[in-house]
N, C-alpha and C positions, 0 to 999 in steps of 0.2 A: 861420533859418540855412539856407543852401543845402546840399543833400546831393549835388548834381550839379555837377561842375566841368568846363566846357569850357576846356581849357587855353589860356591866352593865348599866342600864338605870338611875342610880342615878346621879343627877346633883348637884354638890356641890356649890350652890349659897348661898348668905347671905341675906335671906329674912325672913319676919315674919313667913311665912309658914314653911320654913326650920327650924326655931328656935323653932317652936311649939313642945311641948312634943309628943313623938311618940305615946303614949297611946291616947292622944286627937285626933291625926290625924287618927288613926285606927278607933276610935269610930265615928268620923265625916264622914269618908268614908263609914262605914257600915250604918250610918244614912242616907246618901244620897242614897245609894243603896236601903235601906228599903223604903225610901220616894218614890223613883221611882216605886218600886214594889207595893206600896199601892195606888198609884194614879189611879183613875178609868180610864178605857179605854175611849178614845175620849176627855179627858179634855186637849186639846192641849196647852192652856195657862199655865197650871201647868207644863207640860213637858218643855215648853219654859223657864219658870222661873228656873227650876232645871238646865237646860243646861246653862242658863246665869250665875248661881252661879258657875258652874264648870269653865266656861270661865273666870269669874272674879277671881277665885282662881288661875288659870293658869297665868293670867296677874299679880296678886299680888306676885306670886312666882318668877317672873323674867324670866320665861321660854318662855313667849310669849302667846298671847291669844289663838292661835290655836295649841298649843303644843300637847295636848292630842288628839285633833281632827285628826291630821295627822297620829296618831298611833292607832286609834281606829277602823280601818277597819276589824280587826280580829273578830269584833262582827257580821259581815255579815253572815258567815256560820252558826252561832248559830240561827240567826233570820230566816234563810231559813227553819228551821224545822217547823216553823209556817205557811209556805206558803199555805198549804191546807185550812187554816181557812176560806177564803172567799167562798170556795165551800162547806164547811161542816156546817157552822153556818147559821141557817135559818134567813130570814129577807127580807127586800126590795131588789129587784134585782138591781144590779149596772151595771153589764155587762154580756155578754153571749159569750162563746167560740163557734164560728160557727161550726167547724168541729166536736168537741166532744159533743156539746150540753150542756156543763156545764154552770151553772149560778153562778155568784159571788154575794154575798149579801153585802149590805152597812155595816151591823153589823160585818160581818166577816172581811171586809177590815179595819174597825176601830180597831178591836182587833189585826189584823196583824200589823198595824202601831204603835199601842201602845206597843206591845211586842218588836218591833224593837227599838223604842225610849227608852224603859226601859233598854234593853240590851246595847244600845249605851251609855247611860248616866252612867250605872254601869261600863262599861269598861273604859270610860274616867276617872271616879273617881279613879279606881284602878291604872290606869297609872299615874295619878297625885300623888297618894300616894307613889308609888315606885320611882318616879322621885325626890321626896323631902325628902325621908327617906332612908338611906342606910340599907342594908339587915340585918346586926347584930342588929341595933337598932329596926328594924321591928320585928325581932324574940324576942327580949327582951320585946317589947311592948305586943306581943301576950302572952308571958309567964306571964307578970305582970297583964294581964287581966284575968288570971286564965283559959286560955285554957289548955287542957290536955297536960302534958309534952311530952307524946309520939307523939301527933299530931304536936307539935312545932318542936320536933327533926326530925320528918319525913319530914316536910316542909324544914327545913334547909338542910338535907342531899339531898333531891331531887334537890334543887337549886344548891348546891355546886358540886355534882357529875354528874350533867347533863353535865358540861364541860368535865369531864373525859370520860363519855360515848360518847359524840360527837367526842372527839379526837380519841377514839378507833375506831369508825365507819369510820373516815377519813383515818386512817391508813389502814383499810381493803379495802377501795375504792382505795387507792393508790396501794396496793398490787395487786388488781384485774386488775387495768389498766396496771401495769408493766408486767403482765403475759398474757395479751390478746391484743397484738398489732394488729391493723387492717392494712391490706395492702390497698394502694390507690385503689379506685374503687371496693373494696370488699363489698358485701352486708351485711346489718346489721343482727345480729343473730335473729332467730325466737323469737317471744314473749314468747313461752312456755319455751325455753331455758333460756331467761332472767329472767323469773319468777322463774324457778328452782334455778338459781344462787342466785337471791335475797333472796329466802327462806332459802337457805343454809347460806348466810351471816347473816341473822337475827338470825338464830339458834346459829351460832358461836358467834355472838355478845352477845346473852343472856348468854351463858356459860361463856364467858370471864367476863361479868359483875358480875356474881355470884362469880367467883373465886376472882376477884379483891375486891368485897365487903367483902368477908371473910378475905382477907389479911388486908384490911383497918380496919375492926372491931377489929381484933386481935391486930393490932398496936395501936389502940385507947385505948383498954383495958389495954395494957401494960403501957400506959401513964396516967392512972388514970381516964379514962372516966367513968362517972356514970349516963349518960343519961340527965344531966342538960345542958342547953344552957347558957353560961356565956358571959357577956359583960364587957369590960374594962371601959366603961362609965357608969355613974350613972345619973339618971334623977329624978327630983322632980317637981310635979305640982305647978306652980307658979300662982299668981292671974290672970295674963293675959291669961294663958292657960285655967283656969276655965272660964274666961270671954268669950273667943272664943268658948269654948265648949258649954256653956249655951246659948249664943246668937244665934249661928247657929243652935243648937238643937231646940230651941224654934221656930226659923224661919221655919225649916223643918216641925215641928209638925203643925204649923199654916198653912203652905201651903197645907199639906195633908188634914187637916180639912176643909179648904176652898174649896178644890177640891171636897170633898164629899158633901158639903153643897150646893154649887152653882149649 
């Protein structure tokens, strides 16, 4: 039995977005991410429209307007990788760091803001996709869209056995806590000792993961696993699915085109 639960973010509501074919939802999500990537830097109104479309989709799904917004802060660490852009992109001076003598350019700041918005919109779109599509249907959609079967199987195993790996790590942490009782008033162990113990735990967890993976794979082969991901549900693209796919796809294409022309 698992003692560690990574909450599944799927929310089983009855909305038009939930009833949409999984293939259409995957294509539309990729289209929104592609549109955000193709929008030129500094075209803020286009980013605002894209973000408004994501918020509108959240509202239409019954999850709330700011559902994906509250869960999208994980985009911040990725955007920080572009933090040096104001100092490395030449252009008109925007600010100067007094002590270091560094100067930030307007063009670099615009690129930094655009990268942040692109990442932010992409993460919110992905969150909305996983919140309105359960994971087996999502895997089926990826396979139906002709993604490599090995890639689809890898994504499925990575998601499913992440719970098992987290549970194994939790057991090791409990075992360490049971064997290293601290007396009241005792000093904390040195950082070097804690790092050595953490490194040993990571190595042990890696070996346990390999052993468990071999046992799981042998059990799956004995039950007829052939590398294909199967789903008990079947889907068929209906006229309304095509209508949503075409209309939103055309809107995204028109938005990107207008952002480049204006």
